[in-house]
N, C-alpha and C positions, 0 to 999 in steps of 0.2 A: 600188296595194300593190306592195311589193318583191317579186318575186316569189320570190325564193331565199331567203326566213327566214321564212317561215311557223312553224316551230317555236318562232321567237323572239317572233312575233306573237302566238302563243298561249301564251304565258307570260307577258307582257304586255299582255294587253285587260283589264282592271280595267275602264277607263273605257268602251273600248264595250260590255261586258257589262252592266256598270251603263243605260247606255243603254237594251241591249236588253231589260232585264227592266222595266225603266219604261214601254217600249214596249209589251210584252207582257199589262202590267196594262191594256191598254185592250180585250182579250179575257176582262176575268174573268168575266164574265155572258155570255159568248156562246158557250160550247164545248158542246159534244154530241154525242151517242155517235158513232163512227167520220166523225172528222174525217179526211180527205185534204187535206192542207199542205205546200204549196210554199213553198221558201226561196229568196230570190232574194237574189245576192250572198251564200250561205252562210258563205264563207272556211273558217276551220277548222272552222265545224262544232259548236262546243260547243254556241251556241242552237238549232241544229236536233236536239241528242240530248236539249237537254231539252223542247221541244215533243216529240217520240215517246213521253219517259218517263211523259206523262199518256195516264193509262187510257183518257180517251175521244177519243182520237188514234188513227186505224187504221195510216197511215203517214204518213210524209215524206220528202219529195227536197228535196235542198239543191243547187243550180245555181250556179257560179263560172266564172268565163272562165278562170282558173287550173289549169290540172291539178295544178300543184303543191300547191295549196291542196286540190285534189278527192282527191288522193293521200292527204296527211295526215289529212283528215276522216274517211275510209273508215277508215283504218288504227287512224285514235284515239276518234272519234268515232258509230261504228256503236252502233245497238241491232239485234238480231236479230230479222228479219222484219217491221222497220217502217220502216226507214232505207236509202236508196240517194244515193249522189253522182254525179252527172251535172257534165261538163264541159260549160259553155253561154252562149251572150251573151245577156245580159237584154234586148238590144234586136234578138235575129234568133229568137225562139221560135218564131213560126210556121213559119219557115222550113227551120229544125236540129233543133225537137220537134214538130212536128208532132201527136205523138198527146198534148200537152198540151191541146189544145184541150177546155173545160170539165170537165176533170180535175178539181178541185180545191173544195174547198169553202174555205179559207183560203187565203191569198199576201202572204205575209209579206216585209218586204227592212226591214232594221236596216243603220244608219251604212254604205249601200254606194252610192246614187243620184249622190254626190257624182264617183265614180268614172266616171260615165255620162253621157255628151256629150247623150245626145237622153233625155232624160227624159221626153218626152212620150211616143216611141213605148216607154218602159219599162212607164209606165202602162196606156197600151194596149193592151200585152200580158196584162200581169198580168189587166186586163177580160178578156182572150180565153181565158186559162188556166181562170178560174172558172166553176163551176156557178152556176145563174140562185140569184140573192139570197144568194151567197156574198160574201167581204168580204177589202179587201185592208186592211195595216194597214204604214204606210211614216213613217219617220222623214225629213226630207229639212232639210237646214241653211238659217237664211234668211237668215245674214250673214257674213260672211268674219271664220273664228275667226284666231284667234293660228297656230294650226297653216299653216291657208292658206299667211300671210306668210311662216313659216319656209320655208315649200314653194318658191316661187313666190323670193324673195330668196335664198336658197341658189343656185338655179341662176345669178344672175346676179352671184355673187360674183367678183369679177376674179381671185382664186388657182384657180379651179378651172373655167373659163372655155372652157379648151383642150380637159378633156375634157366640157363640157357644150353646146360651143357649136351642138351640129345636135341636142341634146335636145327633144321638143316634149312638154309639162307634160300630164298625164293627170287632174288636179287642174281638175273642172269649172267650168262657172259656177255661180252659184247664183241661188236667185231675188231680184225685185228688190222684190215685194210680195207681200200675201195675195191680191192679188185677181190676180196671176198663177196662183196657186198654185189657187187657181178654180176660173177658166179653163181652166188644164190638164188638170184631174182633169175639169171638164164633157165635154171634147173626147174624154176618154177613155173614154166610155159609161156611167159609174157614175151612179149616182142622183144627184139632189141632195138628198135628204132618205132616210132619216137619212144623216146627214154627220157627223163630229166631228172637227175642226180644232183640237188645243190648242199654245197656244206654249207651249215646252218650253226652260230653260236649264239646261245642263249643263257641266260643268267637270272639271277634272285637276288635281290637285296633287300634288308630291311633294317629299320632305326631301331627296333628295339626288341631285346630277347624274346618276349613274349610271340612277338611275330614270326618270327625264326621258329620257335618251339611249335606254333599253330602250323607251318608249314611242315615238320618231321615227324609230327604226333602219329598223324594218318598214313602215313609211309614207312614207319615201322612195325614191320609183321609179326615181329616176334613182343610186343608192348604186352599184348595180353598174357604172356607167358609168367609176366611177372606180377606179384600181389599188385592190386588196384591199389592199395597206401602207398606204394612206393613210385608210383610210374612219373609222378612229377618227380622224384631224385633219380630213378634214370633217364627221363629228358632232360636234367640238369646235366648229366653226365654226356650225355649224346651232345646237346647245344656245347659241350666245353670241344668236344671231337672237331664237332664244326666251325669253329670259331678259329680255332689252330689251323682249318685245313681253307680257308678264307681271306681274303683281305680285307684291309680298313680302310675309308678313304680316310680324306681331311677332316672330315666333317664325322666321325666317327660310323659310319655306315657299314655293317658288313656286308660283303660282297663276294659271292663265286660264280663264276661260268663255267660252260660245257660246251664239247663240239656233238655236232650229232648229222645225220643227214637226211633233209626233205625229199622224196622221193615218190616222181609220179609214173605209174608204167601201166602197157594194153594190153590188152587180152588179144 
């Protein structure tokens, strides 16, 4: 994520929120009184807050690697006595937040794993955080989305190379197959059964260029390497790439879709 644009992200998160609510539906019949939940990669905290507002949830901790995101979430999406937001790297939880061991009945991770290089370690750490029989619910992209192509192609545009030549992309590799996912889950310490893995198709559409740019802006982690006076010019070029990767409906609305897995596993 672009670490300077969390307020913008919060105002343009409809797509991510929709995916997150669909993911949460896998827990519909699983809630029990006194749930203690960890939200990995909580971002601005809107979904963390929604979880905390459930009557059967005792507390929720949201963790994100971005201090700016945590500051925003704490100010805007806290529930008195039920939420806590902490800066933390999901790949280093045992080393940095050792009190998380076997502390949670549920762990949740929506639209965050694609920013994390070592997904195997994240899954293993999620299992480490869970009490016995606790469950981990997560979204993981299956194939490269049009956004992924925009992200990487924008880095290689000759016009912007002088600013981005040393930039290391943060958008991390995707799964190669369902078997890779199953093997990764098994190596992380989760039970083989019960296990839910659902193919999930999601999409984004908007009827104006400004809405598309609003979606893209906070996701361009390299935006701050470009002078602020050129941000709109750069985002216009990103939109042009996005437009070529999208389909257009008869009424002129740009639309893209992607594939992922929604997964629920138990310790």
